[in-house]
Structures are given as C-alpha cells and as structure tokens.
N, C-alpha and C positions, 0 to 999 in steps of 0.2 A: 398594450402588452404585445410583444412578438409572438406568442403562442396563439393569439386571436386569429392568425391568418389561416389556421388549420381549421376545415370545417368538419372533418369526419374524425373524431376524436374518441376513443376507447374510454368509456366512463364507467365500466363495472366489471367484477371478476367473471360474471356470468358471460358477458360479451367477450372477454379475453379467452376464456375456455371455448366459446363457441368459433373462434378464429383459429386459435392454435392447438386445440385439442387438449386431452387430460394427459397428465403425467403417469408414466408406467408405475407399476407396483415397486419395481425395481429402483426407480429414480427416486420414489418416496422412502423407501426402506433403508437406502444408503445412508440417509441421514442419523447420525449418531449424536448422543448428548454428552459423549466424552471421547477423548482421543483413544484410538486403539494403538497397537504396535506399529501398524502400516503408517499411520499418520505420524506416529513419533518418528519413525525412520525418514518419513517424507520431510519433515521440518528440519531434521538433522542434516539433510542434503541441500537444503534451500538457502541460497545467499540473498535472496530477494522477497520483499513481501510488501504489498499495498496495504496501508492502514486506512480503513474508510470509517468516517465519523459524521456526525451532524449536529448542528446546534439546536437549541431549544425552539428556535423560530424556523427550523427547517433548512437552515443553510449547510450544504454539503462540502466535504472535502475529502479528498482521496490522496494520501501522502506515501510516495515511495520510500522504503528503508532498505538499505542493503549493506552487506558486510560478508565476511567469510562464511561459508556454509556452516549453519547451525548456530548463527550469531542469536537467534530467538531462543531463549532457554525454555524448554519443557520442565516445569517444576514437577508436577504430576499430571494425571490424565485429564484433569480439568482446569490447569493454570499454565498460562504462557508469560513470559516476560519478554518485551521488546525493547531494548536499550535505545536511549536516546543518544544520537552523535550530534556533533556541532553543526548547525545549520543556519538558517536565516534569522532564527529568533523570532519568527511570527508566532510559533506555538499554535497554529490553527487547530491541529489535531488535539493538542492537550486542552486548549479552551472548550471545544466541543464535548470531550469527555467530562470536564468539569461540570458542565451544564446537563449533559444527558447520562452519563455513566455506561455508555455503551460504544461498542466498536465492531467492525467487520475486517477481517484478515483475508488476504488472498496470497498464497504462497506459490512460487514458481521454482522450478528445478531446471536449469539448462539441459536441453535435449529431451525433456520429458513433455509430452503434450498435455497430459492431465494437470490440474491445478488443484490446490487443497483450499476450501473455503471454511473459516471458523468465525462464528458469530458469538457475541455474549456480552456479559457484563465488563466494564472496564474502569480502571482507575490509575491515576497518576501517582507513582511511588517514588520515594527517596530513601527507603531503608537501606543502611549502610550494608548490612548482611546480604541483602540480595543483590545490591548494586556492585559490590567488590568483584564478584565473580565474573561480572560481565565487561570487566576492564580490558582494554586493548593497548598495547605498547606503554603500560604503566599508567594509563588514563582512565580513571573510573567516570562512568556516565553520572552526570548529575541527577538524572531521572530515568525513569522506565515506564512504560504502559504494562500495566498487569491485566490479563485477560481472563476472565472466568468463562470458561466453555460452555455455551448454551446449547449450540448445535455445530456440527462440523461434517462435512462430507467432501468427496472427491468429485470435481466437475470434470466432465468429458472434455476430451482433446479437439472437439470440432473447431472451436475458435482459433487454436494455435495451428491446427492443420490449414486452415483457410487462409491465415495470415502468414504461413510458411516461416513463422518467427525463427525456428531453429535451423532451417535449411541455409546452406551456403548462398551467399548473395554476391553478385558482381558490386564493386563499390558505388554506392548511390551517387546520382547527379545531384549535387547540392548547390549548383550555381544560383538556383531560383530561392535558395534558403539563406538568409543572412546568419552570420555567426550570432551567438548569444549576446556578445557585447554590442553589435549594430542594433540588435532588437531592444536591449536595455536602454541604450541611449535615446531611441525613438519613444519608448514607453515612459521613461522617468522624466524626460524633459528637465533635467538639471544641468544648467550651463557648466557647472563646475566638473562635469564628468563628460569627457569625450570617449571615443571608441577606444583609442590606445590605452587611457587610465583605467577603464573598466575592464578591458582585456587584461591588464596586469594584475588587477584586483582578483579577478576570476583565477587567473593561473596561480596566484599566491595561495588562494583559498584551497584550491584543488590540490596543491603540492604540500601544503603545510597545516591545512586546517581539517583534515579528515577526522582526526580524534583529539 
C-alpha cells in the first residue's frame, strides 16, 4: 500500500492536539445546530457548493454543484435542498447517501474569504412539491439532496487568502496542461473516441445540457 512508505504517522487525537494545539473557545462555540439568519443569507448568495459524502465501506466523494446564487433552497433553519442538474449519471454522491444517509456541504461566495460548512443527515428525494420550485428554464430536477442540518459553522478565510482564489490573476500558462478532451482520450482508451469527437461532445454538453 502506498501509505506504508510514511513512517511518522499521527495515530491518535492526543498526538494530533499535541502537534497542532487546542481549538479556541470561539472556534468551538461558533458551531451551531441550525442555520441562523447570517447563514441563510450566505447560502442565498452562494452559486457554488461542494457536496461531500462517503460510502458504507469508506469510499469518499466530493462533488461540485453550481448554479445561480441561492440555487440551494433553505426550507427552514434545519433543512436544505440541493437540486440535481444533468451530469455524468455516475450518481456517486447519491449512491453514498443511500448507503450512509449523511452529507457535508461547503458553500462558497465569490469575493468572500469565509466559507460555510454544513453537516448532517441526508436523503435523495423526488417529491414533486419540493422539486417543482427548483426548476430552471422550465426543467424540473428529477431528484434533489435533502440535508437535515446537524452542525453548521463559518470557516475562516485563511485557505482562500493563501490561495488568492478571488484575486485578479494573469491568464495562467496552460501549455503544460492538456485540454479535457485530450486527457479523456488517454484515460478512456476507447478507439471510437478521438480528441476532436470528445471535444465536440463536451462542447455540446456544456452548451445544451446544463438543465
């Protein structure tokens, strides 16, 4: 196993605290059992959320979801709905939720350093009364992830400050990074798909398959 190459592995919570220190009282008290008004407004401004799940055997998944700001519906202070939009039909997040019934959400707002973390019980729903209001361009999602908030808190901005994520950047030098179609050709190894055909499929999906 590749992890066997590491000889100094942290193996206990006590060792972890000994290395990194203890959390401040403020860091502990900021965790709430339900959404407050500030969090609800944060979600209303967020066009992007990462849905984190795991399977019963521990296989993890982090799935990006995005749409117009506020696309995640706040039903009440303990319930969120994340609509499903057309994707690759792998349903990794959904399969994990079916097995474990839990999910973690990380909300981002462009230009804001802090992020919002929400963890709790989750279910895949298909109730018409809840899905209809999540429609976009006349297309109703087939499913949504309902999350019952167990804990939620704002994450400090240090990671985004270090990454300079929202700062203006010069256009990156991508000469060493192949386009998605080229990467897929090498990864799929399916003779019937060359780079031009895959690029055409991607372009069509991005142009006509968002909803």
